[in-house]
C-alpha positions in Angstrom: 180.4 -10.9 -164.5 183.1 -9.1 -166.5 181.8 -5.8 -165.4 182.4 -6.8 -161.7 185.9 -8.1 -162.6 186.5 -4.7 -164.2 185.1 -2.7 -161.3 187.3 -4.3 -158.6 190.5 -3.7 -160.8 189.4 -0.3 -161.0 189.4 0.0 -157.3 192.5 -1.8 -157.1 194.4 0.4 -159.4 192.9 3.9 -157.3 194.5 2.0 -154.2 197.7 1.5 -155.8 197.9 4.8 -157.4 197.0 6.3 -153.9 199.4 4.5 -151.9 202.3 5.0 -154.4 201.6 8.7 -154.0 202.9 8.3 -150.4 205.5 5.5 -151.0 203.4 3.0 -149.4 202.6 0.8 -152.5 203.8 -2.0 -150.8 200.7 -1.8 -148.6 198.4 -2.9 -151.7 199.8 -6.5 -151.2 198.5 -6.6 -147.7 195.0 -5.4 -149.2 195.0 -8.1 -151.6 195.7 -10.9 -149.0 192.8 -9.3 -147.0 190.8 -9.8 -150.1 191.8 -13.4 -150.5 191.2 -14.1 -146.6 187.7 -12.4 -147.4 187.0 -14.8 -150.2 188.1 -17.7 -147.9 186.0 -16.9 -145.2 182.9 -16.0 -147.5 183.1 -17.5 -150.9 180.4 -15.7 -152.2 181.2 -12.6 -151.0 179.4 -9.3 -152.4 181.3 -7.1 -154.5 180.8 -4.5 -151.9 182.7 -6.6 -149.3 185.3 -7.4 -151.7 185.7 -3.7 -152.6 185.7 -3.1 -148.7 188.4 -5.4 -148.3 190.6 -3.6 -150.8 189.9 -0.2 -149.3 189.1 -0.5 -145.7 192.2 1.3 -144.7 192.7 3.7 -147.6 192.5 6.5 -145.1 196.3 5.8 -144.1 197.3 7.0 -147.5 195.7 10.5 -146.9 197.5 11.0 -143.1 199.8 13.9 -142.9 203.1 13.1 -144.3 206.3 14.1 -142.3 208.8 16.3 -144.3 211.3 14.2 -142.5 210.2 10.7 -143.7 208.3 9.3 -146.3 205.9 7.4 -143.8 202.5 8.9 -142.8 202.5 10.2 -139.2 200.2 8.1 -137.3 199.3 10.0 -134.4 196.0 11.5 -133.4 193.7 9.2 -135.6 191.1 7.6 -133.5 189.6 4.2 -134.6 186.4 6.0 -135.5 187.9 9.2 -137.2 189.8 6.4 -139.4 186.8 4.5 -140.2 184.7 7.2 -141.1 187.3 9.3 -143.1 188.2 6.1 -145.1 184.5 5.6 -145.6 184.1 9.0 -146.9 187.3 8.6 -149.2 186.2 5.5 -151.0 182.9 6.6 -151.4 183.8 9.4 -153.1 186.1 7.6 -155.4 183.2 5.1 -156.4 180.8 8.2 -157.1 183.5 9.7 -159.5 183.7 6.3 -161.2 179.8 5.9 -161.4 179.7 2.8 -159.3 175.9 2.0 -158.6 174.3 3.8 -155.5 173.6 0.2 -153.7 177.4 -0.6 -153.8 178.6 2.8 -152.9 176.5 2.6 -149.7 177.1 -0.8 -148.6 181.0 -0.3 -149.3 180.6 3.0 -147.2 179.0 1.3 -144.5 181.5 -1.6 -144.2 184.4 0.7 -144.4 182.8 3.2 -141.9 182.5 0.3 -139.1 185.2 -2.0 -140.1 186.9 -2.1 -136.9 184.0 -1.9 -134.8 180.8 -3.1 -136.5 178.8 -5.9 -135.7 177.2 -7.0 -138.9 178.1 -10.2 -140.7 180.3 -8.5 -143.2 182.1 -6.2 -140.6 183.2 -9.4 -138.8 184.2 -11.4 -142.0 186.5 -8.3 -143.0 187.8 -8.0 -139.6 188.4 -11.7 -139.1 190.2 -11.7 -142.6 192.3 -8.6 -141.7 193.6 -10.3 -138.5 194.5 -13.4 -140.5 196.3 -11.3 -142.7 198.0 -9.8 -139.9 199.1 -13.0 -138.4 200.2 -14.2 -141.9 202.1 -11.0 -142.9 202.9 -8.8 -139.9 203.1 -10.8 -136.6 206.1 -12.7 -137.9 208.1 -9.6 -138.8 207.1 -8.0 -135.5 208.6 -11.1 -133.6 211.8 -11.0 -135.7 212.3 -7.1 -135.3 211.3 -6.9 -131.7 214.4 -5.3 -130.4 213.2 -2.3 -128.9 209.9 -3.4 -127.8 209.6 -5.8 -124.8 208.6 -9.3 -125.9 205.7 -9.3 -123.5 203.8 -6.3 -125.2 204.1 -7.8 -128.8 202.8 -10.9 -127.1 200.0 -9.1 -125.8 199.4 -7.5 -129.0 199.2 -11.1 -130.7 196.8 -12.1 -127.9 194.6 -9.2 -128.4 194.4 -9.6 -132.3 193.7 -13.2 -131.8 190.9 -12.7 -129.5 189.3 -10.1 -131.7 189.0 -13.0 -134.2 185.1 -13.9 -134.0 184.4 -16.8 -136.2 185.9 -20.3 -135.6 187.0 -20.8 -139.1 189.2 -17.5 -139.1 190.5 -18.6 -135.7 191.5 -22.3 -137.0 193.4 -20.3 -140.1 195.1 -17.5 -137.8 196.4 -20.1 -135.2 199.2 -21.7 -137.0 200.5 -18.2 -138.1 199.9 -16.9 -134.3 202.0 -20.1 -133.1 204.9 -19.4 -135.8 205.0 -15.8 -134.6 205.1 -16.8 -131.0 207.5 -19.2 -131.7 210.1 -16.4 -133.3 209.2 -14.0 -130.5 210.6 -16.8 -127.9 213.8 -17.3 -129.7 214.8 -13.7 -128.6 
């Protein structure tokens, strides 16, 4: 058991170090919340799924950084490129860190299709990410919605809610969704 915890900590440290390099270390809190919601949705989550929950958006730290900003440029990355490139990055790290082949391959498979895949672990990870979105991003989006029409933000919220596949995840996300909508209608 201790070895698994150490391996998860190794991955978390890699993610933190990687995002610190591009001044995005606050993202690690987001990944930890996705891991939390993954564990809520699947208490017996595999080690590979837990690692994927910490690393599914690792590619964001490797996007081109603008010389005028410390934030990555978010232009031409397609969903497929984002998934596949992130899977390659984390698989390479896991290989260099001597993780077992079975874990490396499964993490690669989960991350490579975390937005579009249809197996159970893809769905759990995507649902956990959506809950996390409503818990941590939606309310901020609603409060700072000055330049974006509220209708567009409401559509984004609805799209994200509709993307949740499991009933358990919908029930968890619903109060966060309603709170964000309430903030949006205050404007």
